[in-house]
C-alpha positions in Angstrom: -24.8 -0.8 -27.8 -27.7 -1.7 -25.6 -27.6 -4.4 -23.0 -28.4 -7.8 -24.7 -28.2 -11.3 -23.3 -24.9 -12.1 -25.0 -23.2 -8.9 -23.6 -21.9 -8.6 -20.1 -19.7 -6.3 -18.0 -16.6 -6.9 -15.9 -15.0 -4.5 -13.5 -11.4 -5.6 -12.9 -8.4 -4.8 -10.7 -5.0 -6.3 -11.6 -2.6 -6.5 -8.7 1.2 -7.1 -8.9 4.0 -5.4 -10.8 1.6 -3.8 -13.3 2.6 -0.2 -13.5 5.5 1.1 -15.6 5.5 -2.0 -17.7 3.0 -1.0 -20.4 0.1 -2.9 -18.9 -2.6 -0.3 -19.7 -1.6 -0.3 -23.4 -1.4 -4.1 -23.4 -5.0 -4.2 -22.0 -6.1 -1.7 -24.6 -4.6 -3.8 -27.5 -6.2 -7.0 -26.1 -9.6 -5.4 -25.5 -9.6 -3.7 -29.0 -8.6 -7.0 -30.7 -11.6 -8.7 -28.9 -14.0 -5.9 -29.8 -14.7 -4.8 -26.2 -15.7 -1.4 -25.0 -14.5 0.3 -21.8 -11.4 1.7 -20.2 -8.3 1.0 -18.1 -6.3 3.2 -15.7 -3.5 3.1 -13.2 -4.5 3.6 -9.6 -2.6 5.3 -6.8 -2.1 1.9 -4.9 -0.1 0.5 -7.8 -2.8 -1.7 -9.3 -4.5 -1.3 -12.7 -8.3 -0.9 -12.8 -10.8 -0.9 -15.5 -14.2 -1.8 -16.9 -15.0 -3.8 -20.1 -18.2 -4.8 -21.8 -18.8 -7.2 -24.6 -19.8 -10.8 -25.4 -19.2 -13.2 -22.4 -16.6 -15.3 -24.3 -14.6 -12.3 -25.3 -14.6 -11.0 -21.7 -13.4 -14.4 -20.5 -10.6 -14.3 -23.1 -9.7 -10.8 -22.1 -9.5 -11.7 -18.4 -7.3 -14.6 -19.2 -4.9 -12.3 -21.1 -4.9 -9.8 -18.2 -3.9 -12.7 -15.9 -0.8 -13.3 -18.1 0.0 -9.6 -18.7 2.8 -8.3 -20.9 6.3 -9.7 -20.6 7.6 -7.2 -18.1 4.6 -7.5 -15.7 4.2 -9.8 -12.8 0.4 -10.4 -12.2 -0.4 -11.6 -8.7 -4.2 -11.4 -8.9 -7.1 -10.3 -11.1 -10.1 -9.3 -9.1 -13.3 -9.3 -11.0 -16.9 -8.1 -10.5 -19.3 -9.3 -13.1 -22.6 -7.6 -14.0 -24.9 -6.8 -16.9 -23.7 -4.6 -19.7 -24.8 -0.9 -19.5 -24.2 -0.3 -23.2 -22.9 3.2 -22.3 -19.2 2.6 -22.8 -17.3 3.9 -25.9 -14.4 2.3 -27.6 -11.9 0.9 -25.2 -9.5 3.5 -24.0 -6.6 4.3 -21.7 -7.1 6.7 -18.8 -4.3 8.5 -17.0 -5.6 7.4 -13.6 -3.8 7.9 -10.3 -0.3 7.2 -11.4 1.7 8.7 -14.3 3.6 5.5 -15.2 3.7 3.9 -18.6 
């Protein structure tokens, strides 16, 4: 999907107890429900990192859901970098990333 005024991009890093608790699959379900494109992965420092693109309102809802996380998670912070959508991302997916958890 090309970059349009109603589409935007967020790069996010979720910090806290977010690995080994199903966080990536939680993010995948939430992003898919909101019609977002992008990906999520575990990182070697224990955080979860990803990129999402879609309508601004859907991205805001997604970030709110990430801040809550799944029941077993303890989210301490969600760091966000906003920018224009590239339109180059496919359906939201889960990457293996730097940690083999969940």
